[in-house]
C-alpha positions as CSV (number, residue, x, y, z in Angstrom):
1,M,-110.2,79.2,9.3
2,V,-107.7,81.9,8.4
3,S,-103.9,81.0,8.1
4,R,-101.6,82.4,10.6
5,A,-99.4,83.1,7.6
6,D,-102.2,85.7,6.2
7,K,-101.0,89.0,7.5
8,S,-103.9,91.0,5.7
9,L,-106.0,93.1,7.7
10,L,-108.7,91.1,7.3
11,A,-107.1,88.1,8.3
12,E,-105.8,89.9,11.4
13,W,-109.3,91.4,12.3
14,W,-110.7,87.8,12.4
15,R,-108.1,86.4,14.5
16,T,-108.3,89.1,17.1
17,V,-111.7,90.0,17.3
18,D,-114.1,88.9,19.9
19,K,-116.4,86.3,18.1
20,P,-119.0,85.8,20.9
21,L,-119.8,89.6,21.0
22,L,-119.7,89.8,17.2
23,T,-122.1,87.0,17.0
24,A,-124.4,88.6,19.5
25,F,-124.3,91.9,17.7
26,L,-125.3,90.2,14.4
27,L,-128.1,88.1,16.1
28,L,-129.5,91.4,17.3
29,M,-129.4,93.2,14.1
30,L,-131.3,90.1,12.6
31,F,-133.9,90.0,15.1
32,G,-134.2,93.7,14.7
33,L,-135.0,93.0,11.0
34,L,-137.5,90.4,11.7
35,M,-139.2,92.8,14.3
36,S,-139.3,95.3,11.5
37,F,-141.7,93.0,9.6
38,A,-143.7,92.4,12.7
39,G,-144.2,95.8,14.0
40,S,-144.0,98.3,11.2
41,P,-146.8,97.4,8.7
42,P,-149.7,98.3,10.7
43,V,-148.0,101.9,11.6
44,A,-147.5,102.4,7.9
45,E,-151.0,101.3,6.9
46,R,-152.5,103.6,9.9
47,I,-150.9,106.7,8.5
48,G,-151.4,106.0,4.8
49,L,-148.0,104.8,3.6
50,D,-147.0,101.6,1.6
51,E,-147.3,98.4,4.0
52,F,-143.7,97.9,3.7
53,H,-142.5,101.7,3.8
54,F,-140.7,101.4,7.3
55,I,-139.5,97.8,6.4
56,K,-137.6,99.0,3.3
57,R,-136.2,102.0,5.1
58,H,-134.8,99.9,8.0
59,M,-133.1,97.6,5.1
60,I,-131.8,101.0,3.7
61,F,-130.2,101.8,7.0
62,L,-129.2,98.5,8.0
63,V,-126.6,98.0,5.1
64,P,-124.7,100.9,5.8
65,A,-124.9,100.3,9.6
66,L,-123.3,96.8,9.3
67,A,-120.6,98.2,6.9
68,I,-119.7,100.8,9.5
69,F,-119.9,98.3,12.2
70,L,-117.4,96.0,10.8
71,I,-115.1,98.9,9.4
72,C,-115.1,100.6,13.0
73,S,-114.2,97.1,14.6
74,M,-110.9,97.0,12.7
75,L,-109.6,100.2,14.0
76,T,-106.9,100.5,16.6
77,P,-107.5,102.2,20.1
78,Q,-105.6,105.2,18.9
79,Q,-107.7,105.4,15.8
80,V,-111.0,104.9,17.9
81,R,-110.2,107.9,19.8
82,R,-109.5,110.1,16.7
83,A,-112.5,108.8,15.1
84,A,-114.4,109.8,18.3
85,F,-113.2,113.2,18.7
86,L,-114.3,113.9,14.7
87,L,-117.6,112.3,15.5
88,F,-118.0,114.3,18.7
89,A,-117.1,117.8,16.8
90,I,-119.6,117.2,14.2
91,S,-122.4,115.7,16.5
92,I,-121.9,119.2,18.6
93,I,-122.1,121.1,15.3
94,M,-125.2,119.5,14.1
95,L,-126.9,119.6,17.7
96,I,-126.3,123.6,17.6
97,A,-127.8,123.6,14.1
98,T,-130.7,121.7,15.3
99,L,-131.8,124.4,17.5
100,F,-132.3,126.8,14.8
101,V,-132.9,124.7,11.5
102,G,-134.1,121.5,13.2
103,S,-137.5,119.9,12.5
104,E,-139.9,120.1,15.6
105,A,-142.0,117.4,16.6
106,K,-144.2,116.9,19.7
107,G,-142.4,120.2,21.1
108,S,-139.0,119.1,20.7
109,R,-136.2,120.0,18.0
110,R,-134.2,116.9,18.0
111,W,-133.9,116.0,14.3
112,I,-132.2,117.8,11.3
113,Y,-132.6,117.0,7.6
114,L,-129.6,116.0,5.8
115,A,-129.4,114.5,2.1
116,G,-133.1,113.6,2.2
117,F,-133.0,111.8,5.5
118,T,-133.8,113.0,9.1
119,L,-130.9,112.5,11.6
120,Q,-130.9,112.8,15.5
121,P,-127.5,114.2,16.2
122,S,-128.0,113.3,20.2
123,E,-127.6,109.7,19.0
124,F,-124.2,110.1,17.5
125,V,-122.8,112.2,20.2
126,K,-123.5,109.5,22.9
127,P,-120.5,106.8,21.7
128,A,-118.1,109.5,20.9
129,F,-118.7,111.4,24.4
130,A,-118.2,107.7,26.0
131,V,-114.7,107.3,24.3
132,I,-113.6,110.9,24.9
133,T,-114.5,111.0,28.5
134,A,-112.8,107.7,29.1
135,W,-109.6,109.0,27.5
136,L,-109.8,112.3,29.5
137,F,-110.1,110.2,33.0
138,A,-107.2,108.1,31.7
139,E,-105.1,110.8,30.9
140,N,-105.8,112.5,34.2
141,S,-104.7,109.4,36.1
142,R,-101.4,109.1,33.9
143,R,-100.6,112.7,34.2
144,P,-101.9,114.6,36.9
145,D,-100.9,117.7,35.6
146,I,-103.6,117.4,32.8
147,P,-106.9,118.2,34.1
148,G,-108.8,115.5,32.4
149,S,-111.4,115.3,34.9
150,L,-112.2,119.0,34.6
151,F,-112.4,118.9,30.9
152,S,-114.7,115.8,31.2
153,I,-117.1,117.9,33.3
154,I,-117.0,120.8,30.8
155,L,-118.1,118.4,28.1
156,L,-120.7,116.9,30.2
157,G,-122.0,120.5,30.5
158,I,-121.9,121.4,27.0
159,V,-123.7,118.3,26.0
160,C,-126.3,118.2,28.7
161,A,-127.1,121.9,27.8
162,L,-127.6,121.4,24.3
163,L,-129.9,118.3,25.0
164,I,-131.9,120.1,27.8
165,V,-132.8,123.1,25.4
166,Q,-134.1,120.7,22.8
167,P,-135.5,119.3,25.5
168,D,-134.4,115.6,25.7
169,F,-133.9,114.8,29.2
170,G,-133.9,110.9,28.4
171,Q,-130.6,111.3,26.5
172,T,-129.4,113.7,29.2
173,M,-129.7,111.2,32.0
174,L,-128.4,108.4,30.0
175,I,-125.3,110.4,29.3
176,A,-124.9,111.7,32.7
177,A,-125.4,108.0,34.1
178,V,-122.6,106.7,31.9
179,W,-120.4,109.8,32.8
180,G,-120.9,109.2,36.4
181,V,-120.0,105.4,36.2
182,L,-116.7,106.3,34.2
183,F,-115.7,109.0,37.0
184,F,-116.4,106.4,39.5
185,M,-114.1,103.9,37.8
186,A,-111.5,106.6,37.4
187,G,-111.2,106.5,41.3
188,M,-113.7,109.4,42.4
189,S,-113.7,109.9,46.1
190,W,-116.8,109.3,48.2
191,L,-116.9,113.2,48.7
192,W,-117.2,113.6,44.9
193,I,-119.8,110.9,44.9
194,A,-121.9,112.7,47.5
195,A,-121.5,116.0,45.7
196,L,-122.4,114.7,42.4
197,G,-125.4,112.8,43.7
198,S,-126.6,115.9,45.1
199,I,-126.4,117.7,42.1
200,A,-128.2,114.8,40.1
201,V,-131.0,114.8,42.5
202,T,-131.4,118.7,42.3
203,G,-131.4,118.3,38.5
204,M,-134.2,115.8,38.4
205,I,-136.3,117.9,40.8
206,S,-135.8,121.0,38.9
207,A,-136.8,119.4,35.8
208,Y,-140.0,118.0,37.2
209,V,-140.7,121.6,38.6
210,F,-139.9,123.7,35.8
211,F,-140.9,121.5,32.9
212,D,-144.3,120.6,32.6
213,H,-144.2,117.6,30.2
214,V,-141.5,115.9,32.5
215,A,-143.9,116.4,35.4
216,A,-146.8,115.1,33.5
217,R,-144.8,111.8,32.6
218,I,-143.7,111.3,36.2
219,N,-147.3,112.1,37.5
220,R,-149.0,109.4,34.9
221,F,-146.3,106.8,35.8
222,L,-146.8,107.1,39.5
223,T,-150.7,107.8,39.7
224,G,-151.6,105.9,36.6
225,E,-154.1,108.8,35.6
226,G,-154.1,110.6,32.4
227,D,-152.9,109.7,28.8
228,N,-151.2,106.3,29.3
229,F,-152.9,104.7,26.1
230,Q,-149.3,103.7,24.7
231,V,-147.8,102.1,27.8
232,N,-151.1,100.4,28.8
233,T,-151.4,99.1,25.1
234,G,-147.8,97.8,25.2
235,L,-148.4,96.0,28.5
236,E,-151.6,94.6,27.2
237,A,-149.7,93.4,24.1
238,I,-147.1,91.6,26.3
239,I,-150.0,89.9,28.5
240,N,-151.8,89.0,25.2
241,G,-148.5,87.1,23.8
242,G,-148.3,84.7,26.9
243,W,-145.6,82.5,27.3
244,L,-145.3,81.5,23.7
245,G,-146.8,84.0,21.8
246,Q,-149.5,84.3,19.4
247,G,-147.1,83.5,16.0
248,P,-145.5,85.6,13.8
249,G,-147.7,88.1,12.0
250,E,-150.6,87.2,14.2
251,G,-150.6,90.0,17.0
252,T,-153.6,92.0,17.3
253,V,-152.8,94.4,20.0
254,K,-149.8,95.7,18.0
255,K,-152.2,97.1,15.5
256,T,-153.6,99.7,17.9
257,L,-149.9,100.5,19.3
258,P,-148.8,104.0,17.8
259,D,-145.0,103.3,18.2
260,S,-145.0,99.6,17.8
261,H,-142.0,99.7,15.3
262,T,-139.9,101.9,17.4
263,D,-140.2,102.6,21.1
264,F,-142.5,99.4,21.8
265,S,-140.9,96.9,19.4
266,F,-140.3,94.8,22.7
267,A,-143.9,94.6,23.1
268,V,-144.5,93.3,19.8
269,A,-142.0,90.8,20.2
270,A,-143.6,89.6,23.4
271,E,-147.2,89.5,21.7
272,E,-145.9,87.6,18.6
273,F,-143.1,85.2,19.8
274,G,-143.9,84.9,23.6
275,I,-142.3,85.9,27.0
276,I,-139.9,83.0,26.7
277,A,-138.5,84.5,23.4
278,C,-138.1,88.0,25.1
279,M,-136.4,86.4,28.0
280,L,-133.7,85.0,25.5
281,L,-133.6,88.4,23.9
282,V,-132.9,90.0,27.2
283,G,-130.3,87.2,28.0
284,L,-128.6,88.3,24.9
285,F,-128.5,91.8,25.9
286,A,-127.2,90.8,29.3
287,F,-124.6,88.6,27.6
288,V,-123.2,91.6,25.7
289,V,-123.0,93.9,29.0
290,L,-121.4,91.2,30.9
291,R,-119.0,89.9,28.2
292,G,-118.0,93.5,27.2
293,L,-117.4,94.4,31.0
294,H,-115.3,91.3,31.5
295,K,-113.1,91.9,28.4
296,S,-112.7,95.5,29.7
297,L,-111.5,94.3,33.1
298,E,-108.7,92.4,31.5
299,E,-107.2,95.6,29.9
300,K,-104.1,97.0,31.2
301,D,-104.5,100.3,29.5
302,A,-107.0,102.4,31.3
303,Y,-108.3,104.4,28.5
304,V,-109.1,101.1,26.7
305,R,-110.7,99.7,29.8
306,M,-113.0,102.7,30.6
307,A,-113.8,103.5,26.9
308,S,-115.1,99.8,26.4
309,S,-116.9,99.9,29.5
310,G,-118.5,103.3,28.9
311,L,-119.4,101.9,25.6
312,V,-121.1,98.6,26.8
313,L,-122.8,100.4,29.8
314,L,-124.3,103.1,27.3
315,F,-125.6,100.1,25.4
316,G,-126.9,98.3,28.6
317,F,-128.6,101.3,30.2
318,Q,-130.4,102.3,27.1
319,S,-131.5,98.7,26.8
320,I,-132.7,98.8,30.2
321,I,-134.8,102.0,29.8
322,N,-136.5,100.8,26.6
323,I,-137.5,97.5,28.1
324,G,-138.4,99.0,31.5
325,V,-140.8,101.4,29.8
326,N,-142.4,98.4,27.8
327,L,-142.9,96.5,31.1
328,K,-144.4,99.9,32.8
329,L,-141.5,99.8,35.3
330,L,-140.0,103.3,34.2
331,P,-141.8,106.4,33.2
332,A,-142.5,106.7,29.3
333,K,-139.4,107.8,27.3
334,G,-138.5,107.8,23.6
335,M,-135.6,105.4,24.0
336,T,-135.0,102.9,21.1
337,L,-134.1,99.3,21.8
338,P,-130.4,98.9,20.5
339,F,-130.6,97.1,16.9
340,I,-134.0,96.2,17.4
341,S,-136.1,99.4,17.1
342,Y,-136.8,101.1,13.7
343,G,-134.7,104.4,13.5
344,G,-131.7,105.0,11.1
345,S,-130.0,107.6,13.5
346,S,-130.0,105.1,16.4
347,M,-129.0,102.0,14.2
348,L,-126.1,104.1,12.6
349,A,-124.9,105.4,16.0
350,M,-125.3,102.0,17.8
351,A,-123.2,100.4,15.1
352,I,-120.6,103.0,15.4
353,G,-120.7,102.6,19.2
354,M,-120.4,98.6,19.3
355,G,-118.0,98.8,16.3
356,F,-115.7,101.1,18.6
357,L,-116.5,98.3,21.4
358,L,-115.1,95.4,19.1
359,A,-112.2,97.3,18.4
360,L,-111.1,97.9,21.9
361,T,-111.8,94.4,22.9
362,R,-109.9,92.6,20.2
363,S,-107.1,90.2,21.5
364,R,-103.7,92.4,22.3
365,P,-101.7,90.1,24.3
366,E,-99.3,92.7,25.6
367,S,-102.4,94.5,26.8
368,R,-104.1,91.9,28.7
369,Q,-103.6,91.2,32.7
370,S,-105.3,89.8,35.4
371,P,-108.7,91.2,36.2
372,V,-107.7,91.4,39.7
373,I,-104.9,93.5,38.8
374,G,-106.6,95.4,36.1
375,F,-109.1,97.0,38.6
376,N,-107.6,99.1,41.3
377,L,-110.3,98.8,44.1
378,Q,-108.3,100.9,46.4
379,S,-108.3,103.8,44.0
380,V,-111.9,103.6,43.5
381,Y,-112.8,103.4,47.2
382,S,-110.1,106.0,48.4
383,L,-111.4,108.6,50.6
384,K,-109.5,111.6,49.0
């Protein structure tokens, strides 16, 4: 217990931080480390690396990610906004640089070498974009003379354009979905909903028509024909695990799964620990989303309410996409499972985003209100 008389930064943080959310994130990080031991050795051996290569790298990234996560959770809402602006500016510069000096893999330029490590700038732009967009919408509602909604549309266009030219349509759709929900929360009219919905549908059809790899993935998903080895193997691993799993280290299908340590870590978890364990893992992800949304609805400040909602929706949508691909419910897409999959950029960026979430949801009695008052349904459903 921390004494009430202790006014230090750490003591104040411990008294105000949302401990259930903090516990959930730490459990996810711990389980991610466990899955690194389960899923990465076969991949390392298959490509001629040391058996513990990816495990060591996972731990190398986990330590700074945990530190960043805790530091970000100690910020004030104003400091979160400033940090988001700085992170966004750096990420945009890196996204532009990636187009010219980035490393190419599988026909895409998404990574850039920095200080001996490969970073994916699109991962870092996501939490920053969610916070900045929320602030712009909040400012627009507080001061109508400031065109916050217009600025958010411009930012969305810039980010999406930089992602499409890589190309990375998965991240583009994820960011657009979070932006759309925040725009809805800001009181978007049904006319705007219809217009933006039409634009989204047009964009998806255009991606299918003009980008062969997008069409190929969707066709493989719909028809089951073509190179579906990875998704079929992932589903086979889930079925092979049964309800209780084969046991830690006893999975066999995972040994032939190319991305068992990254995009298909959920399938490895199912094979070794069983469907029941995966249901508990899904429950943990759902708890984070529901807890985060509940805390956001208690907020009086529009910026804090929408920023925390945007961050938790980013976490939730990304989790749904990854698990959906593993279960063959969605077309294949390289999207990591937050804190579980191997990937330094994903882990560090998610640590920043969820650290921001903890900072925004810390107890501030003066900012709390009834959830009924906190969410203006009339403004949401108004026909402007």
